C-alpha positions as CSV (number, residue, x, y, z in Angstrom):
1,M,26.6,-72.0,-46.3
2,H,24.9,-68.6,-46.4
3,A,24.7,-68.7,-50.1
4,L,23.0,-72.1,-50.1
5,R,20.6,-70.9,-47.5
6,R,19.6,-67.9,-49.6
7,L,19.1,-70.0,-52.7
8,S,17.0,-72.4,-50.7
9,L,14.9,-69.5,-49.3
10,L,14.4,-68.0,-52.8
11,G,13.4,-71.4,-54.1
12,V,10.7,-71.8,-51.4
13,F,9.5,-68.3,-52.2
14,V,9.2,-68.9,-56.0
15,C,7.4,-72.2,-55.5
16,L,4.9,-70.6,-53.1
17,V,4.2,-67.7,-55.5
18,S,3.7,-70.2,-58.4
19,T,1.3,-72.4,-56.4
20,I,-0.9,-69.5,-55.3
21,S,-1.1,-68.2,-58.8
22,L,-2.4,-71.5,-60.0
23,V,-5.1,-72.1,-57.5
24,V,-6.7,-68.6,-57.0
25,P,-9.1,-67.2,-59.6
26,A,-7.7,-64.2,-61.4
27,Q,-10.4,-61.6,-60.4
28,A,-10.3,-62.8,-56.8
29,Q,-6.5,-62.8,-56.4
30,V,-6.3,-59.2,-57.7
31,T,-8.9,-57.9,-55.3
32,A,-7.6,-59.8,-52.3
33,F,-4.0,-58.9,-53.0
34,M,-4.9,-55.2,-53.4
35,Q,-6.9,-55.1,-50.2
36,A,-4.1,-56.8,-48.3
37,V,-1.5,-54.4,-49.7
38,A,-3.6,-51.3,-48.9
39,E,-4.2,-52.5,-45.4
40,A,-0.6,-53.4,-44.6
41,A,0.8,-50.3,-46.2
42,A,-1.6,-48.0,-44.3
43,K,0.8,-48.1,-41.3
44,D,3.5,-46.5,-43.4
45,K,2.6,-43.3,-45.4
46,D,5.6,-43.5,-47.8
47,I,4.9,-47.1,-48.7
48,A,1.2,-46.4,-49.0
49,A,1.8,-43.5,-51.3
50,F,4.0,-45.7,-53.6
51,Y,1.4,-48.6,-53.9
52,K,-1.5,-46.1,-54.4
53,A,0.5,-44.5,-57.2
54,N,1.3,-47.9,-58.9
55,G,-2.2,-49.3,-58.6
56,Y,-1.3,-51.7,-55.8
57,K,0.6,-53.9,-58.2
58,P,3.4,-56.1,-56.9
59,I,7.1,-55.4,-57.4
60,W,8.3,-58.4,-55.3
61,T,5.7,-61.1,-55.3
62,G,4.7,-61.2,-59.0
63,K,5.6,-64.0,-61.5
64,T,7.6,-61.8,-63.8
65,N,11.4,-62.1,-64.3
66,R,11.9,-58.6,-63.0
67,D,10.0,-59.5,-59.7
68,K,12.3,-62.6,-59.3
69,Q,15.4,-60.4,-60.0
70,R,14.3,-58.0,-57.3
71,R,13.9,-60.7,-54.8
72,S,17.2,-62.3,-55.7
73,A,19.0,-59.0,-55.6
74,F,17.6,-58.0,-52.2
75,L,18.3,-61.4,-50.6
76,K,21.9,-61.2,-51.9
77,A,22.2,-57.7,-50.5
78,I,21.0,-58.8,-47.0
79,G,23.4,-61.6,-47.2
80,S,26.4,-59.3,-47.7
81,A,25.2,-56.5,-45.4
82,G,28.0,-57.3,-43.0
83,V,30.6,-56.3,-45.6
84,H,29.3,-52.7,-45.2
85,G,29.3,-53.0,-41.4
86,L,25.5,-53.2,-41.3
87,P,23.6,-55.5,-39.0
88,A,22.1,-58.3,-41.2
89,A,19.7,-59.3,-38.4
90,R,18.1,-55.8,-38.6
91,Y,16.5,-56.9,-41.9
92,E,14.9,-59.9,-40.2
93,P,16.0,-62.7,-42.5
94,E,14.5,-65.3,-40.1
95,K,11.2,-63.5,-39.9
96,L,11.2,-63.2,-43.7
97,K,11.9,-66.9,-44.0
98,T,8.9,-67.7,-41.6
99,N,6.6,-65.4,-43.6
100,L,7.6,-67.0,-46.8
101,R,6.7,-70.4,-45.5
102,S,3.4,-69.3,-44.1
103,V,2.0,-67.8,-47.3
104,R,-1.3,-69.6,-47.9
105,S,-3.5,-67.0,-49.7
106,E,-3.4,-63.8,-51.7
107,R,-3.9,-61.8,-48.5
108,D,-0.8,-63.4,-47.1
109,L,1.0,-62.6,-50.4
110,G,-0.1,-58.9,-50.1
111,R,1.2,-58.6,-46.6
112,L,4.4,-60.2,-47.6
113,E,4.7,-57.7,-50.5
114,V,4.5,-54.7,-48.2
115,E,6.9,-56.4,-45.7
116,L,9.5,-56.8,-48.4
117,S,9.2,-53.2,-49.3
118,R,9.5,-52.1,-45.7
119,L,12.7,-54.2,-45.2
120,F,14.1,-53.0,-48.5
121,L,13.6,-49.3,-47.5
122,L,15.2,-49.9,-44.1
123,Y,18.2,-51.5,-45.8
124,A,18.4,-48.7,-48.5
125,R,18.4,-45.9,-45.9
126,D,21.0,-47.7,-43.7
127,I,23.5,-48.3,-46.5
128,Q,22.8,-44.9,-48.2
129,T,22.7,-42.4,-45.2
130,G,23.6,-44.4,-42.1
131,I,22.1,-46.5,-39.4
132,L,22.1,-43.9,-36.7
133,T,20.7,-40.4,-36.2
134,P,23.8,-38.3,-35.4
135,R,22.3,-35.8,-32.9
136,R,20.8,-38.6,-30.8
137,V,24.3,-40.0,-30.2
138,D,26.0,-36.8,-29.2
139,S,25.0,-33.1,-29.0
140,G,28.0,-32.1,-31.1
141,L,26.8,-34.2,-34.0
142,V,24.6,-31.5,-35.6
143,R,25.1,-32.7,-39.1
144,E,22.0,-32.8,-41.3
145,V,22.0,-36.2,-42.9
146,P,20.8,-36.0,-46.6
147,L,18.0,-38.5,-46.3
148,R,16.3,-39.5,-49.6
149,S,12.5,-39.8,-50.1
150,R,11.5,-43.3,-49.3
151,T,8.6,-43.2,-51.8
152,S,11.1,-42.0,-54.5
153,I,13.4,-44.8,-53.7
154,L,10.7,-47.5,-54.2
155,T,9.6,-45.8,-57.4
156,A,13.1,-45.6,-58.8
157,F,13.8,-49.2,-57.8
158,A,10.7,-50.5,-59.5
159,K,11.9,-48.8,-62.8
160,S,15.5,-49.8,-62.6
161,S,17.8,-52.8,-62.9
162,P,17.4,-54.4,-59.4
163,S,21.1,-55.4,-58.9
164,G,22.3,-52.1,-60.5
165,F,20.0,-50.0,-58.3
166,I,21.2,-51.8,-55.1
167,K,24.8,-51.4,-56.0
168,S,24.2,-47.6,-56.5
169,L,23.0,-47.1,-52.9
170,P,26.3,-46.9,-50.9
171,P,28.3,-43.7,-50.9
172,K,30.1,-43.1,-54.2
173,D,33.1,-41.2,-52.7
174,P,36.3,-43.2,-53.2
175,E,36.9,-42.9,-49.4
176,Y,34.0,-45.2,-48.7
177,A,35.4,-48.0,-51.0
178,R,38.8,-47.6,-49.5
179,L,37.5,-47.8,-46.0
180,M,35.5,-51.0,-46.9
181,K,38.7,-52.5,-48.3
182,E,40.5,-51.7,-45.1
183,K,37.7,-53.2,-43.1
184,M,38.0,-56.5,-45.0
185,R,41.8,-56.4,-44.6
186,F,41.6,-55.9,-40.8
187,E,39.0,-58.7,-40.5
188,K,41.5,-61.0,-42.2
189,L,44.3,-59.7,-40.0
190,I,42.3,-60.4,-36.8
191,G,41.5,-63.9,-38.2
192,K,45.2,-64.6,-38.4
193,G,45.9,-63.4,-34.9
194,G,46.4,-59.7,-35.3
195,W,49.8,-58.0,-34.8
196,G,51.0,-60.4,-32.2
197,Q,52.1,-59.6,-28.6
198,A,51.8,-56.1,-27.3
199,V,55.0,-54.2,-26.3
200,K,55.4,-54.5,-22.5
201,A,57.0,-51.1,-22.0
202,S,55.6,-47.6,-21.4
203,S,58.3,-46.1,-23.7
204,L,61.5,-47.0,-25.5
205,K,64.4,-44.9,-26.9
206,P,66.8,-45.6,-29.7
207,G,69.8,-47.6,-28.5
208,A,67.7,-49.7,-26.1
209,S,67.8,-53.5,-26.2
210,G,66.0,-56.4,-24.6
211,K,62.7,-58.3,-24.7
212,A,60.5,-55.1,-25.1
213,V,62.6,-54.0,-28.1
214,V,62.1,-57.4,-29.7
215,Q,58.3,-57.1,-29.1
216,L,58.4,-53.6,-30.7
217,R,60.4,-55.0,-33.6
218,N,57.9,-57.8,-34.2
219,R,54.9,-55.5,-34.0
220,L,56.4,-53.0,-36.4
221,I,57.1,-55.9,-38.8
222,A,53.5,-57.2,-38.4
223,M,52.2,-53.7,-39.1
224,G,54.3,-53.3,-42.3
225,Y,56.5,-50.6,-41.1
226,L,59.7,-52.6,-40.8
227,K,61.2,-55.2,-43.1
228,R,61.9,-58.6,-41.5
229,T,65.1,-58.4,-39.3
230,S,66.6,-60.3,-36.4
231,T,67.9,-57.2,-34.7
232,Q,67.4,-57.0,-30.9
233,S,68.4,-53.4,-30.5
234,Y,66.5,-50.2,-31.2
235,D,68.7,-49.3,-34.2
236,E,68.4,-46.7,-36.9
237,K,66.0,-48.8,-39.1
238,M,63.7,-49.3,-36.2
239,K,63.8,-45.6,-35.5
240,Q,62.8,-44.9,-39.1
241,A,60.0,-47.4,-38.8
242,V,58.7,-45.7,-35.7
243,A,58.8,-42.4,-37.4
244,L,56.7,-43.8,-40.3
245,F,54.2,-45.2,-37.8
246,Q,54.1,-41.8,-36.1
247,R,53.4,-40.0,-39.4
248,D,50.4,-42.3,-40.1
249,H,49.0,-41.7,-36.6
250,G,49.3,-37.9,-36.4
251,L,52.2,-38.0,-33.9
252,F,55.5,-36.1,-33.8
253,T,57.8,-37.9,-36.2
254,D,60.9,-38.1,-34.0
255,G,61.4,-41.9,-34.2
256,V,61.2,-42.2,-30.4
257,A,58.6,-44.6,-29.0
258,G,57.6,-42.3,-26.1
259,K,54.5,-42.8,-24.0
260,G,52.0,-41.5,-26.6
261,T,53.6,-43.4,-29.5
262,M,53.8,-46.6,-27.4
263,A,50.1,-46.4,-26.5
264,A,49.2,-46.0,-30.1
265,I,51.4,-49.0,-31.1
266,N,49.7,-51.2,-28.5
267,I,46.2,-50.4,-29.7
268,S,44.7,-53.7,-30.9
269,P,43.5,-54.3,-34.5
270,E,40.1,-54.9,-33.1
271,V,39.9,-51.3,-31.8
272,R,41.3,-50.1,-35.2
273,L,38.5,-52.0,-36.9
274,T,35.9,-50.3,-34.8
275,Q,37.4,-46.9,-35.9
276,I,37.1,-48.0,-39.6
277,M,33.5,-49.0,-39.2
278,V,32.6,-45.8,-37.4
279,A,34.3,-43.9,-40.2
280,M,32.1,-45.8,-42.7
281,E,29.0,-44.8,-40.8
282,R,30.2,-41.2,-40.8
283,E,30.8,-41.5,-44.6
284,R,27.2,-42.5,-45.0
285,W,26.0,-39.5,-43.0
286,I,27.7,-37.2,-45.6
287,N,26.7,-39.1,-48.7
288,M,26.1,-36.1,-50.9
289,N,27.8,-33.8,-53.4
290,R,30.6,-32.2,-51.4
291,G,31.4,-29.6,-54.1
292,K,34.1,-29.6,-56.8
293,R,35.9,-27.2,-54.6
294,H,35.3,-27.6,-50.9
295,I,36.9,-27.0,-47.5
296,W,37.5,-30.1,-45.4
297,V,38.3,-29.7,-41.7
298,N,39.0,-32.9,-40.0
299,L,38.8,-32.1,-36.3
300,T,40.8,-35.1,-35.0
301,D,43.6,-34.5,-37.6
302,F,43.9,-30.7,-36.6
303,H,44.1,-29.7,-40.2
304,A,42.0,-27.7,-42.7
305,R,42.3,-28.4,-46.4
306,I,41.0,-27.0,-49.6
307,V,40.0,-29.7,-52.1
308,D,39.6,-29.1,-55.8
309,N,38.2,-32.0,-58.0
310,G,39.1,-34.6,-55.4
311,K,42.7,-33.3,-54.8
312,I,44.1,-31.4,-51.9
313,T,45.3,-28.1,-53.2
314,F,46.1,-26.4,-49.9
315,E,46.3,-27.5,-46.3
316,T,47.2,-25.9,-43.0
317,R,47.4,-26.8,-39.3
318,S,44.3,-25.9,-37.3
319,V,43.3,-25.5,-33.6
320,I,39.9,-26.8,-32.7
321,G,37.6,-26.4,-29.7
322,A,38.8,-27.6,-26.3
323,N,37.5,-30.8,-24.9
324,Q,35.0,-29.1,-22.6
325,Q,31.2,-29.2,-22.6
326,D,30.6,-25.8,-24.2
327,R,33.8,-25.6,-26.3
328,R,33.9,-28.7,-28.4
329,S,33.7,-27.9,-32.2
330,P,30.5,-29.3,-33.7
331,E,30.3,-31.3,-36.9
332,F,28.2,-30.0,-39.7
333,S,28.4,-28.7,-43.3
334,D,27.6,-25.2,-44.6
335,V,28.7,-22.8,-47.3
336,M,31.5,-20.2,-47.0
337,E,30.2,-16.9,-48.4
338,H,32.8,-14.3,-47.6
339,M,35.9,-13.4,-45.6
340,V,36.4,-10.4,-43.3
341,I,39.8,-8.6,-43.4
342,N,40.7,-6.8,-40.2
343,P,37.7,-8.2,-38.3
344,T,36.0,-6.9,-35.2
345,W,35.5,-9.6,-32.6
346,N,31.9,-9.6,-31.4
347,V,32.5,-11.5,-28.2
348,P,29.9,-14.3,-27.8
349,R,27.7,-13.6,-24.7
350,S,28.7,-16.9,-23.0
351,I,32.4,-15.8,-23.1
352,A,31.6,-12.2,-22.1
353,T,29.7,-13.2,-19.0
354,K,31.6,-16.3,-17.9
355,E,35.2,-15.2,-18.7
356,Y,35.3,-11.4,-18.9
357,L,32.7,-10.2,-16.5
358,P,34.6,-11.7,-13.5
359,M,37.7,-9.8,-14.7
360,L,35.7,-6.6,-14.9
361,Q,34.3,-7.2,-11.4
362,K,37.8,-7.3,-10.0
363,D,39.1,-4.4,-12.1
364,P,36.7,-2.1,-14.2
365,Y,39.6,-1.3,-16.5
366,A,40.5,-4.8,-17.3
367,I,40.5,-6.0,-20.9
368,R,41.1,-2.3,-22.0
369,H,41.4,-3.5,-25.7
370,M,37.7,-4.2,-25.7
371,N,34.8,-1.8,-26.0
372,L,31.6,-1.9,-23.9
373,I,28.6,-1.5,-26.2
374,N,25.1,-0.6,-24.9
375,T,21.8,-1.6,-26.5
376,R,21.9,1.5,-28.8
377,G,25.3,0.4,-30.2
378,Q,27.1,3.1,-28.4
379,I,30.5,2.7,-26.6
380,V,30.1,3.1,-22.9
381,S,32.6,4.6,-20.5
382,R,33.8,2.4,-17.7
383,E,34.4,5.3,-15.4
384,G,32.4,4.9,-12.1
385,M,31.0,1.6,-13.3
386,D,30.3,-1.0,-10.6
387,F,30.4,-4.4,-12.4
388,T,29.6,-6.3,-9.3
389,Q,26.0,-5.5,-9.7
390,F,25.8,-7.6,-12.8
391,D,25.7,-11.4,-13.3
392,E,25.5,-13.7,-16.3
393,K,21.7,-13.0,-16.6
394,N,21.5,-9.2,-16.3
395,F,24.9,-8.1,-17.8
396,P,23.5,-5.3,-20.2
397,F,26.5,-4.8,-22.5
398,D,28.1,-6.4,-25.5
399,L,31.9,-6.7,-25.8
400,K,33.6,-5.8,-29.0
401,E,37.3,-6.0,-29.8
402,P,38.3,-3.5,-32.7
403,P,40.5,-4.7,-35.5
404,S,44.2,-5.0,-34.6
405,R,47.1,-7.5,-34.8
406,G,46.3,-8.6,-31.3
407,N,42.6,-9.2,-32.0
408,A,41.5,-12.7,-30.9
409,L,40.4,-13.4,-34.5
410,G,43.7,-12.2,-35.9
411,L,43.6,-10.3,-39.2
412,V,41.1,-12.3,-41.2
413,K,38.1,-14.6,-40.6
414,F,36.2,-16.8,-43.0
415,M,32.5,-16.9,-42.8
416,F,29.9,-19.6,-43.4
417,P,27.0,-18.1,-41.4
418,N,25.5,-20.8,-39.2
419,R,23.4,-21.0,-36.0
420,H,26.4,-22.5,-34.2
421,N,28.4,-19.3,-34.6
422,I,31.4,-21.3,-35.9
423,Y,33.9,-20.0,-38.4
424,L,37.5,-20.2,-39.5
425,H,40.0,-17.5,-38.5
426,D,43.5,-16.2,-37.9
427,T,44.9,-16.0,-34.3
428,P,47.7,-14.1,-32.6
429,A,48.3,-17.3,-30.5
430,K,50.7,-18.9,-33.0
431,S,52.6,-21.1,-30.5
432,L,49.6,-23.5,-30.2
433,F,50.2,-24.7,-33.7
434,G,53.4,-26.4,-32.6
435,R,51.5,-28.7,-30.3
436,E,50.7,-32.3,-31.2
437,R,47.1,-32.2,-30.0
438,R,45.6,-28.8,-30.8
439,A,42.2,-28.5,-29.0
440,F,42.3,-25.1,-27.3
441,S,39.7,-22.8,-28.8
442,H,36.1,-21.9,-27.8
443,G,34.8,-24.0,-30.8
444,C,35.9,-22.0,-33.9
445,I,38.7,-23.2,-36.1
446,R,41.9,-21.3,-36.0
447,L,44.3,-21.5,-39.0
448,N,48.1,-21.5,-38.9
449,D,48.4,-20.0,-42.4
450,P,45.2,-17.8,-42.9
451,F,46.8,-15.5,-45.4
452,D,47.7,-18.3,-47.7
453,F,44.3,-19.8,-47.2
454,A,42.8,-16.5,-48.3
455,Y,45.0,-16.3,-51.3
456,T,44.0,-19.8,-52.4
457,L,40.3,-18.8,-52.1
458,L,40.7,-15.5,-53.9
459,A,42.8,-17.0,-56.7
460,K,39.5,-18.0,-58.3
461,Q,38.3,-14.4,-58.7
462,T,41.4,-12.2,-59.0
463,R,44.7,-12.5,-60.9
464,D,46.8,-11.2,-58.0
465,P,45.2,-12.5,-54.8
466,Q,48.1,-11.5,-52.6
467,T,48.1,-7.9,-53.6
468,F,44.3,-7.7,-53.5
469,F,44.4,-9.0,-49.9
470,Q,47.3,-7.0,-48.6
471,Q,45.9,-3.7,-50.0
472,R,42.8,-4.2,-47.9
473,L,44.7,-5.4,-44.9
474,A,46.9,-2.3,-45.0
475,T,43.9,0.0,-44.5
476,G,43.4,-1.4,-41.0
477,R,39.6,-1.1,-41.6
478,E,37.2,-3.9,-41.4
479,T,36.5,-5.0,-45.0
480,V,34.1,-7.7,-46.2
481,V,35.2,-9.6,-49.3
482,E,32.5,-11.7,-51.0
483,L,33.5,-14.9,-52.6
484,E,32.1,-14.9,-56.1
485,Q,31.9,-18.7,-55.9
486,H,30.6,-19.8,-52.5
487,V,32.6,-22.8,-51.2
488,P,31.0,-25.7,-49.2
489,V,32.6,-26.3,-45.8
490,H,32.6,-29.7,-44.1
491,L,33.6,-29.9,-40.4
492,V,34.1,-33.7,-40.0
493,Y,35.6,-36.0,-37.3
494,R,37.5,-39.0,-38.7
495,T,39.7,-41.0,-36.5
496,A,40.3,-43.4,-39.4
497,F,40.7,-42.2,-43.0
498,T,42.6,-43.2,-46.1
499,K,44.7,-41.7,-48.8
500,P,44.7,-42.6,-52.4
501,K,48.2,-44.1,-51.9
502,G,49.8,-45.2,-48.7
503,K,48.7,-46.7,-45.4
504,I,45.4,-46.0,-43.6
505,Q,45.6,-43.1,-41.1
506,F,44.5,-43.2,-37.5
507,R,43.9,-40.4,-35.1
508,G,42.8,-40.0,-31.5
509,D,39.2,-39.8,-30.4
510,V,39.6,-36.2,-29.1
511,Y,36.1,-35.7,-27.8
512,G,35.1,-39.4,-27.2
513,R,32.5,-39.2,-30.0
514,D,33.6,-42.3,-31.9
515,A,33.3,-44.3,-28.7
516,K,29.7,-43.2,-28.4
517,I,29.0,-44.0,-32.0
518,W,30.5,-47.4,-31.7
519,R,28.3,-48.2,-28.7
520,A,25.3,-47.0,-30.6
521,L,26.2,-49.2,-33.6
522,Q,26.6,-52.2,-31.3
523,N,23.2,-51.5,-29.8
524,A,21.8,-51.5,-33.4
525,G,23.3,-54.9,-33.9
526,V,26.6,-54.2,-35.6
527,A,29.4,-56.5,-34.6
528,L,33.1,-57.1,-35.4
529,R,33.9,-60.0,-37.7
530,S,37.0,-61.9,-38.3
531,V,37.8,-63.9,-41.4
532,R,40.0,-66.9,-41.3
533,G,41.9,-67.4,-44.5
């Protein structure tokens, strides 16, 4: 039905253009058209610059085959916008239809020319770099979206194959294509009724039987984790199926459907679909060259990975910022320049005044492992010091923790200088890596295997990275090691992501950011779809 409607609309458009071309004298139509384009484009400096540069010639409303191809390709793109999780109504197909029917003069045609360019640029930006502006959704979304020049987009489009250019707009990373495939799969799944009845139990253990176990069995079968069976008991095969489910959802793989696992099992496919669509929007935000070698830190997955030519070459567990207003890890990309072996911890002022000053007020000799530093950079004695005279505003000292095995940063930190003061580092608090959800830090990313992480980075510039690192570590002195090849770092937040092989992965919305993004997408006109097959 949509296809027929688009063809009908395009037919009306072509007929109108042909009629106008026949009845208006050549000299008059050029002048009137140019004036109308210039007037309409004046409201948009990018579009105005494009038409000024091309002599106010049409790229949409002309009679050439290329103009017809552009119209056809764009109308087709609007028609399939929903496949990408974009709101088709945002590109005003009904308004466009009305404007097409109301063309009566060259001036009308000029205004329509500019309107088509405006709508095309809106579509191009949406599918290329996202519908939303991240920082308007959540303060932790500090990512700089790689927006393209709108004038350059129009210029390139005018010189390119229309259909080919439009196909080139979405992100090229394989993850985007896999997410889109999963989106379509979930839409079909929802159209068929989803995964069936939810499991009416808060938890179940192996050996259990009864109605809830049958519900769990049926749901695992529907999800593809268990082969069809008539068992009514929580047997070994069901335990293995639960373990596989847990693996794909970032849970402990003990095969026991405890409270957390059961909650994840009962999440509806509709909710999972929203996660996929949010992930697609996030993928558009980072539509850029990520680097042949880069570091990928997925906050919700509590892992940091080194990626070389699209393949993970190293990964380790991570601890991220706690879910508190001033401790959540932000999302952004930067470039790692160096590592610091035996680092000094320069305590951020917010931590010094909010956490350590109250301790000093109770006991001037508290936190003995830290030095008080005055404005001259000198270590200050605490003897006779009355810390009760200071507060968060007038505390005159910096706090520094010298290098040691007990240092809060551990024995190495990895620096990608940024205004958020976020970096990757070691930690003496190793027990936290055994937790399922690992959100405990002040915002920086702690690594479970920092030495191996360092060796992998250094392997690009030294034959024996382990000896190189250990020799500098053994000195006990703070040592800066420059990376000869700087490495892009991407701090991302994906509650839905794929693998080249295997099932889609889902994680929890640790900071509630995905929920905010989904509400913002809905406000922009994005909606869930189901496909009945």
